C-alpha positions as CSV (number, residue, x, y, z in Angstrom):
1,M,70.9,172.5,48.7
2,L,68.2,169.8,49.6
3,F,70.4,168.4,52.8
4,T,73.3,167.5,54.0
5,E,74.6,165.5,57.4
6,E,78.2,165.2,58.7
7,G,79.1,162.5,61.5
8,D,82.3,161.2,63.5
9,L,83.0,157.8,64.7
10,S,80.5,157.9,67.1
11,S,77.5,158.2,64.6
12,F,78.4,154.9,62.9
13,S,76.9,151.4,64.6
14,Y,78.2,148.0,64.5
15,V,76.8,145.5,62.3
16,G,78.6,142.5,62.6
17,S,82.1,140.9,61.0
18,T,83.6,139.3,58.2
19,G,86.8,138.2,56.8
20,G,88.3,139.1,60.3
21,L,87.2,143.1,60.0
22,E,84.6,144.9,62.1
23,N,82.3,146.7,60.0
24,Y,80.4,150.0,61.1
25,C,77.8,151.6,59.0
26,V,75.8,155.0,59.3
27,T,72.7,154.4,56.6
28,R,70.0,157.0,56.0
29,N,67.1,156.9,53.9
30,F,65.8,160.0,52.0
31,L,63.4,161.3,49.4
32,V,64.4,163.5,46.3
33,H,61.8,165.7,44.7
34,N,62.2,165.9,41.1
35,Y,66.6,164.9,40.9
36,G,69.8,166.4,43.1
37,L,73.2,165.4,43.2
38,F,74.4,162.8,45.7
39,I,78.0,163.8,47.4
40,A,79.5,162.4,49.7
41,S,83.1,161.6,51.5
42,L,84.3,159.4,54.0
43,S,87.9,159.0,55.7
44,T,89.1,156.8,59.0
45,S,92.8,156.4,60.6
46,G,93.9,154.5,62.9
47,Y,97.3,152.8,64.8
48,S,98.6,149.9,63.2
49,V,100.4,147.8,65.1
50,I,100.7,144.6,62.4
51,V,101.5,144.2,59.1
52,G,98.5,142.5,57.8
53,A,95.9,145.2,59.9
54,E,93.4,147.0,57.3
55,L,90.9,149.9,57.1
56,A,88.3,150.0,54.6
57,V,86.0,152.4,53.4
58,T,82.6,152.0,51.3
59,V,79.7,154.3,50.0
60,S,77.1,152.5,49.1
61,L,73.9,154.5,47.4
62,D,70.5,152.5,46.3
63,G,72.6,149.2,47.1
64,L,75.2,149.8,44.7
65,R,78.6,150.2,46.0
66,I,79.8,153.4,44.1
67,S,83.0,154.2,46.0
68,A,85.8,152.1,48.5
69,N,89.5,152.1,49.3
70,A,91.2,149.9,51.9
71,V,94.6,150.0,53.3
72,I,97.3,147.4,54.7
73,P,100.3,148.6,55.6
74,Q,103.5,147.4,54.7
75,Y,105.3,148.4,57.6
76,V,104.4,148.8,61.7
77,P,104.0,150.5,64.0
78,G,102.7,153.8,62.4
79,Q,99.3,155.4,61.6
80,I,97.2,154.6,58.7
81,Y,94.2,156.1,56.8
82,S,91.8,155.6,54.3
83,S,88.9,157.8,52.6
84,A,86.6,157.6,49.9
85,F,84.4,160.1,47.7
86,A,81.3,159.6,45.7
87,S,78.7,161.6,43.7
88,R,75.7,160.5,41.9
89,S,72.8,161.7,39.8
90,I,70.1,160.6,41.8
91,A,66.3,160.8,40.5
92,D,63.1,161.3,41.9
93,G,61.9,159.3,44.6
94,N,63.1,157.5,47.9
95,H,66.5,156.6,48.4
96,S,69.3,154.8,50.6
97,V,73.0,155.8,51.5
98,N,74.8,153.2,53.8
99,I,78.5,154.4,54.8
100,C,80.7,152.2,56.1
101,I,83.9,152.0,57.6
102,A,85.8,148.7,59.0
103,A,88.8,147.4,60.2
104,N,90.4,144.7,62.4
105,T,90.2,146.3,65.6
106,S,89.1,143.3,68.1
107,S,92.1,141.3,67.1
108,G,94.3,144.4,68.1
109,H,95.3,144.7,64.8
110,I,94.5,148.6,64.7
111,T,94.6,150.6,67.6
112,S,93.6,153.7,69.1
113,P,93.3,156.7,68.5
114,W,91.0,155.1,65.4
115,T,88.8,157.8,63.8
116,A,86.2,158.8,61.1
117,A,84.3,161.1,59.5
118,Y,81.7,161.3,56.9
119,S,79.5,163.7,55.0
120,F,76.9,163.5,52.2
121,S,74.5,166.2,50.7
122,V,72.0,166.2,47.7
123,I,72.0,169.1,45.9
124,R,70.0,170.2,42.9
């Protein structure tokens, strides 16, 4: 394994709002010598109090979205969950990963407990 990183909701930084969703991301740059396999997983959950609430997750590598998922509940109130997994072969050089979660928390559609967890690794 070349390296690995794990984090939770406290690792994410607020990056702005789009379409009524507040977006939080973790961005990391890394260097791969020779070649490697990039592997990432991401999950988030929250308590939905209104129909139309949304939780979304995305994983982007070198500016290309390689995995995404979203959930919009039909019945409320209740816990909702969204997750994504991604893997991709990568070549020698500098790379950037962007792992993001989005939710309509400021409107009160998603309330606590709101959680998130991610991990990514590069293996040879």
